[in-house]
mmCIF file of the C-alpha atoms, coordinates in Angstrom:
data_MODEL
# 
_entry.id   MODEL 
# 
loop_
_atom_site.group_PDB 
_atom_site.id 
_atom_site.type_symbol 
_atom_site.label_atom_id 
_atom_site.label_alt_id 
_atom_site.label_comp_id 
_atom_site.label_asym_id 
_atom_site.label_entity_id 
_atom_site.label_seq_id 
_atom_site.pdbx_PDB_ins_code 
_atom_site.Cartn_x 
_atom_site.Cartn_y 
_atom_site.Cartn_z 
_atom_site.occupancy 
_atom_site.B_iso_or_equiv 
_atom_site.pdbx_formal_charge 
_atom_site.auth_seq_id 
_atom_site.auth_comp_id 
_atom_site.auth_asym_id 
_atom_site.auth_atom_id 
_atom_site.pdbx_PDB_model_num 
ATOM 1  C CA . UNK A 1 1  ? 72.975 2.444  -42.834 1.00 0.00 ? 1  UNK A CA 1 
ATOM 2  C CA . UNK A 1 2  ? 76.230 4.025  -43.890 1.00 0.00 ? 2  UNK A CA 1 
ATOM 3  C CA . UNK A 1 3  ? 78.968 1.977  -45.465 1.00 0.00 ? 3  UNK A CA 1 
ATOM 4  C CA . UNK A 1 4  ? 81.567 3.306  -43.044 1.00 0.00 ? 4  UNK A CA 1 
ATOM 5  C CA . UNK A 1 5  ? 81.302 3.093  -39.270 1.00 0.00 ? 5  UNK A CA 1 
ATOM 6  C CA . UNK A 1 6  ? 80.838 6.422  -37.483 1.00 0.00 ? 6  UNK A CA 1 
ATOM 7  C CA . UNK A 1 7  ? 83.570 7.515  -35.105 1.00 0.00 ? 7  UNK A CA 1 
ATOM 8  C CA . UNK A 1 8  ? 81.475 8.739  -32.172 1.00 0.00 ? 8  UNK A CA 1 
ATOM 9  C CA . UNK A 1 9  ? 84.366 10.605 -30.579 1.00 0.00 ? 9  UNK A CA 1 
ATOM 10 C CA . UNK A 1 10 ? 84.992 12.545 -33.782 1.00 0.00 ? 10 UNK A CA 1 
ATOM 11 C CA . UNK A 1 11 ? 81.259 13.279 -34.164 1.00 0.00 ? 11 UNK A CA 1 
ATOM 12 C CA . UNK A 1 12 ? 81.029 14.507 -30.553 1.00 0.00 ? 12 UNK A CA 1 
ATOM 13 C CA . UNK A 1 13 ? 84.008 16.824 -31.007 1.00 0.00 ? 13 UNK A CA 1 
ATOM 14 C CA . UNK A 1 14 ? 82.637 18.174 -34.292 1.00 0.00 ? 14 UNK A CA 1 
ATOM 15 C CA . UNK A 1 15 ? 79.317 18.921 -32.608 1.00 0.00 ? 15 UNK A CA 1 
ATOM 16 C CA . UNK A 1 16 ? 81.146 20.697 -29.747 1.00 0.00 ? 16 UNK A CA 1 
ATOM 17 C CA . UNK A 1 17 ? 83.154 22.784 -32.250 1.00 0.00 ? 17 UNK A CA 1 
ATOM 18 C CA . UNK A 1 18 ? 79.972 23.787 -34.039 1.00 0.00 ? 18 UNK A CA 1 
ATOM 19 C CA . UNK A 1 19 ? 78.330 24.824 -30.765 1.00 0.00 ? 19 UNK A CA 1 
ATOM 20 C CA . UNK A 1 20 ? 81.409 26.799 -29.678 1.00 0.00 ? 20 UNK A CA 1 
ATOM 21 C CA . UNK A 1 21 ? 81.497 28.605 -33.040 1.00 0.00 ? 21 UNK A CA 1 
ATOM 22 C CA . UNK A 1 22 ? 77.800 29.471 -32.704 1.00 0.00 ? 22 UNK A CA 1 
ATOM 23 C CA . UNK A 1 23 ? 78.356 30.896 -29.199 1.00 0.00 ? 23 UNK A CA 1 
ATOM 24 C CA . UNK A 1 24 ? 81.425 32.847 -30.355 1.00 0.00 ? 24 UNK A CA 1 
ATOM 25 C CA . UNK A 1 25 ? 79.455 34.415 -33.200 1.00 0.00 ? 25 UNK A CA 1 
ATOM 26 C CA . UNK A 1 26 ? 76.666 35.407 -30.811 1.00 0.00 ? 26 UNK A CA 1 
ATOM 27 C CA . UNK A 1 27 ? 79.170 36.971 -28.396 1.00 0.00 ? 27 UNK A CA 1 
ATOM 28 C CA . UNK A 1 28 ? 80.879 38.846 -31.224 1.00 0.00 ? 28 UNK A CA 1 
ATOM 29 C CA . UNK A 1 29 ? 77.569 40.417 -32.156 1.00 0.00 ? 29 UNK A CA 1 
ATOM 30 C CA . UNK A 1 30 ? 76.717 41.252 -28.549 1.00 0.00 ? 30 UNK A CA 1 
ATOM 31 C CA . UNK A 1 31 ? 80.057 42.450 -27.217 1.00 0.00 ? 31 UNK A CA 1 
ATOM 32 C CA . UNK A 1 32 ? 82.329 42.908 -30.213 1.00 0.00 ? 32 UNK A CA 1 
ATOM 33 C CA . UNK A 1 33 ? 83.653 46.339 -31.033 1.00 0.00 ? 33 UNK A CA 1 
ATOM 34 C CA . UNK A 1 34 ? 86.627 47.180 -33.147 1.00 0.00 ? 34 UNK A CA 1 
ATOM 35 C CA . UNK A 1 35 ? 89.748 48.618 -31.572 1.00 0.00 ? 35 UNK A CA 1 
ATOM 36 C CA . UNK A 1 36 ? 88.996 51.985 -33.181 1.00 0.00 ? 36 UNK A CA 1 
ATOM 37 C CA . UNK A 1 37 ? 85.482 52.063 -31.698 1.00 0.00 ? 37 UNK A CA 1 
ATOM 38 C CA . UNK A 1 38 ? 86.824 51.179 -28.261 1.00 0.00 ? 38 UNK A CA 1 
ATOM 39 C CA . UNK A 1 39 ? 89.511 53.886 -28.463 1.00 0.00 ? 39 UNK A CA 1 
ATOM 40 C CA . UNK A 1 40 ? 86.941 56.442 -29.611 1.00 0.00 ? 40 UNK A CA 1 
ATOM 41 C CA . UNK A 1 41 ? 84.630 55.587 -26.706 1.00 0.00 ? 41 UNK A CA 1 
ATOM 42 C CA . UNK A 1 42 ? 87.545 55.846 -24.242 1.00 0.00 ? 42 UNK A CA 1 
ATOM 43 C CA . UNK A 1 43 ? 88.594 59.223 -25.668 1.00 0.00 ? 43 UNK A CA 1 
ATOM 44 C CA . UNK A 1 44 ? 85.032 60.508 -25.410 1.00 0.00 ? 44 UNK A CA 1 
ATOM 45 C CA . UNK A 1 45 ? 84.800 59.365 -21.777 1.00 0.00 ? 45 UNK A CA 1 
ATOM 46 C CA . UNK A 1 46 ? 88.116 61.092 -20.992 1.00 0.00 ? 46 UNK A CA 1 
ATOM 47 C CA . UNK A 1 47 ? 86.918 64.301 -22.660 1.00 0.00 ? 47 UNK A CA 1 
ATOM 48 C CA . UNK A 1 48 ? 83.708 64.272 -20.625 1.00 0.00 ? 48 UNK A CA 1 
ATOM 49 C CA . UNK A 1 49 ? 85.622 63.594 -17.387 1.00 0.00 ? 49 UNK A CA 1 
ATOM 50 C CA . UNK A 1 50 ? 87.954 66.542 -18.065 1.00 0.00 ? 50 UNK A CA 1 
ATOM 51 C CA . UNK A 1 51 ? 84.988 68.811 -18.816 1.00 0.00 ? 51 UNK A CA 1 
ATOM 52 C CA . UNK A 1 52 ? 83.278 67.852 -15.565 1.00 0.00 ? 52 UNK A CA 1 
ATOM 53 C CA . UNK A 1 53 ? 86.501 68.269 -13.599 1.00 0.00 ? 53 UNK A CA 1 
ATOM 54 C CA . UNK A 1 54 ? 86.938 71.745 -15.091 1.00 0.00 ? 54 UNK A CA 1 
ATOM 55 C CA . UNK A 1 55 ? 83.472 72.806 -13.953 1.00 0.00 ? 55 UNK A CA 1 
ATOM 56 C CA . UNK A 1 56 ? 84.009 71.908 -10.292 1.00 0.00 ? 56 UNK A CA 1 
ATOM 57 C CA . UNK A 1 57 ? 84.442 74.716 -7.823  1.00 0.00 ? 57 UNK A CA 1 
ATOM 58 C CA . UNK A 1 58 ? 87.343 74.876 -5.456  1.00 0.00 ? 58 UNK A CA 1 
ATOM 59 C CA . UNK A 1 59 ? 86.478 75.023 -1.787  1.00 0.00 ? 59 UNK A CA 1 
# 
């Protein structure tokens, strides 16, 4: 056994922090995009929307 007693509350919180960090890393890989990538995607969507709007016929 260890010389020092184990603080179970501290161990539980450390385990929860580790799990939260693991989930955050997984979400960053799945959903994470930089601000520049997001802005570029938004600009591209706007450009496509304007092109489609310009091709519509008036009734």
